[in-house]
C-alpha positions in Angstrom: 46.3 241.8 66.6 44.2 241.5 63.5 43.0 244.7 61.7 39.5 244.8 60.2 38.6 246.0 56.8 36.3 249.0 57.0 34.4 250.9 54.3 36.1 254.3 54.5 36.1 256.5 51.4 39.5 257.1 49.9 40.5 259.9 47.6 42.6 257.9 45.1 45.0 259.9 43.0 46.6 256.9 41.2 46.5 253.1 41.3 47.9 250.1 39.5 48.7 246.6 40.6 51.7 247.7 42.6 50.8 251.2 43.9 48.0 253.0 45.6 48.5 256.8 45.8 46.0 258.6 48.0 45.2 262.2 49.1 44.8 261.8 52.9 42.5 264.2 54.6 43.4 265.8 57.9 42.0 263.9 60.8 42.6 260.4 59.3 45.0 258.3 61.4 47.3 256.2 59.2 47.9 253.2 61.4 45.9 251.5 64.2 47.4 252.2 67.6 46.3 252.7 71.2 43.3 255.0 71.1 42.8 254.4 67.4 42.0 250.7 66.9 39.8 251.4 63.9 38.7 254.1 61.4 42.3 254.3 60.1 43.9 254.4 56.6 45.0 250.8 57.2 41.3 249.7 57.8 40.3 251.5 54.6 43.1 249.9 52.6 42.2 246.4 53.8 38.7 247.1 52.5 39.7 248.7 49.2 42.7 246.4 48.4 42.4 243.2 50.4 45.7 241.9 49.0 47.6 244.4 51.3 46.7 242.0 54.2 49.7 239.9 53.1 52.2 242.8 53.3 54.1 244.2 56.2 52.1 247.0 57.9 49.3 246.5 55.3 51.5 248.1 52.6 52.1 251.3 54.5 55.7 252.4 54.0 55.6 256.0 55.3 53.1 258.0 57.2 51.6 261.4 57.7 50.5 262.6 61.1 46.8 262.4 61.8 46.2 266.1 61.2 48.6 266.5 58.2 46.8 266.2 54.9 48.2 265.3 51.5 49.7 262.7 49.2 50.8 259.3 50.4 51.7 256.0 48.7 50.9 252.5 49.8 52.3 249.3 48.3 50.0 246.7 46.8 52.6 244.0 46.1 55.7 242.7 47.8 57.8 244.0 44.8 56.4 247.5 45.5 56.9 247.2 49.2 60.5 246.3 48.9 61.2 249.0 46.3 59.4 251.8 48.3 61.2 250.9 51.5 64.5 251.0 49.6 63.7 254.4 48.0 62.8 255.8 51.5 66.0 254.5 53.0 68.2 255.7 50.2 66.3 259.0 50.2 65.5 258.9 46.5 61.7 259.4 47.1 60.9 263.1 46.8 58.4 264.6 49.2 57.4 268.3 49.2 55.1 270.0 51.8 53.3 273.3 52.1 53.3 274.8 55.5 52.2 278.1 57.1 54.4 279.2 59.9 54.3 281.9 62.6 56.6 284.9 61.9 57.9 286.5 58.8 60.9 284.7 57.2 63.3 286.7 55.0 64.4 283.8 52.8 64.7 280.0 52.5 67.2 277.9 54.5 68.1 274.4 55.6 67.5 273.1 59.1 70.0 270.3 59.9 69.3 269.2 63.4 69.0 265.6 64.8 65.7 264.5 66.1 64.8 262.0 68.8 62.1 261.3 71.4 61.6 264.2 73.7 63.6 263.5 76.9 60.7 264.2 79.2 57.4 264.3 77.2 57.0 260.8 75.6 54.5 261.9 72.9 56.7 264.6 71.6 59.9 264.6 69.5 62.7 267.1 69.9 66.0 268.3 68.5 68.4 266.2 70.6 72.2 266.1 69.9 72.3 262.3 70.1 69.2 262.0 67.8 68.9 260.7 64.3 70.1 262.9 61.4 67.3 265.1 60.0 67.5 267.7 57.3 64.7 270.0 56.1 65.1 272.5 53.3 62.5 275.2 53.0 61.8 278.1 50.6 59.4 281.1 50.7 56.2 281.0 48.8 54.3 284.0 50.2 55.0 286.4 53.1 52.1 287.8 55.1 52.1 290.5 57.9 53.2 288.1 60.6 53.2 284.7 59.0 54.9 282.9 56.1 53.8 280.3 53.6 56.8 278.0 53.0 57.5 274.9 50.9 59.6 272.2 52.6 61.6 269.3 51.1 62.7 266.5 53.3 66.0 264.7 53.0 65.0 262.4 55.9 61.7 261.3 57.3 61.7 261.6 61.1 58.5 261.6 63.1 57.1 265.2 63.2 60.2 266.4 61.4 58.9 269.7 59.8 56.9 270.5 63.0 60.0 270.0 65.2 62.4 271.8 62.9 60.3 274.9 62.4 59.6 275.2 66.1 63.3 274.7 66.7 64.1 277.8 64.5 61.3 279.7 66.4 58.8 279.6 63.5 56.3 276.9 64.6 53.5 275.9 62.3 50.2 277.7 62.7 47.7 275.7 64.7 50.2 273.1 65.9 48.8 271.8 69.2 52.0 270.1 70.2 54.9 272.4 69.1 53.2 275.7 68.5 52.7 277.0 72.0 49.9 279.4 72.8 48.1 281.3 70.0 50.2 284.4 69.2 48.3 287.3 67.7 50.3 289.9 65.7 50.0 293.6 66.2 47.0 295.0 64.4 45.2 291.7 64.3 41.6 292.2 63.2 38.7 290.3 64.9 38.3 288.4 61.6 41.9 287.2 61.6 41.8 286.4 65.3 38.8 284.1 64.6 40.5 282.5 61.6 43.7 281.7 63.6 41.7 280.5 66.6 39.6 278.2 64.4 42.5 276.6 62.7 43.2 273.8 65.2 45.6 271.5 63.3 49.1 272.0 62.2 49.1 273.9 58.9 51.0 271.2 57.0 50.1 269.6 53.7 52.1 267.0 51.7 51.7 268.5 48.3 53.9 266.4 46.1 55.4 262.9 46.0 57.9 261.7 43.4 59.2 258.1 43.2 60.5 255.4 40.8 57.9 252.9 39.8 58.8 249.6 41.4 58.2 247.6 38.2 59.0 249.9 35.3 61.6 252.2 36.9 59.8 255.2 35.5 59.9 258.4 37.6 56.4 259.3 38.6 55.1 262.4 40.4 51.8 263.4 41.9 50.6 266.7 43.3 47.5 267.3 45.3 46.0 270.8 46.0 46.1 272.5 49.4 42.9 271.6 51.2 40.1 274.1 51.8 40.9 274.9 55.4 44.5 276.0 54.5 43.2 277.9 51.5 40.8 279.8 53.8 43.6 280.4 56.4 45.9 281.9 53.7 43.1 284.0 52.3 42.5 285.4 55.8 46.2 286.2 56.2 46.3 287.8 52.8 43.2 290.0 53.6 44.9 291.0 56.9 47.9 292.4 54.9 45.4 294.5 52.8 43.6 295.6 56.0 46.9 296.8 57.5 47.7 298.8 54.3 44.3 300.5 54.4 44.4 301.4 58.2 46.8 302.9 60.5 46.8 300.7 63.6 
């Protein structure tokens, strides 16, 4: 199958002859697949950096889910591709994510639970004893009335890892259509908050920071991209709800 170059605007954070670091918007599929033959990040890369056509998977070495936003790196040279794949395998590439989860957490923790394909639902992943090792560290950033803003660091990079792990510990991501279950409204939910939660229809997950070793110079480089507007608005609504609860006796 040959992928076509398409003119799709990219939010480029950094680029040189080896690397292309982008801020991926929610809604953009990374790799062409069944149901998404075009309009993907790969199509955009082929247009912006035609040299990636000669690389495995058009330079893509890791991916973000369609509805996860944030920073990603693509290789532009074989040297970079080899180096980035190695850094991912040896877990020396640092990745940090912002997430908003259901429920109030009392502190940070580590989820160490193996992940594999869901035994019955093919499109889902699950914590499975025979799965591949997966470790997620998280810490608290801000606690709301019935939700928590956390920051996650991955030791491994399994498909849907943060989404599966947080659902596993009974704190699924807000808006997650696959692992979140039905919309749960906390006691004292205002109409305003109900609307904000109902309107947020993607998992509240954003890849905020990426740290790696430059494939040519060996220099440690790091990039951070701000939380997108929809998550900013979601957290503002959750923050306002805390104030509303303080001012009213529900």
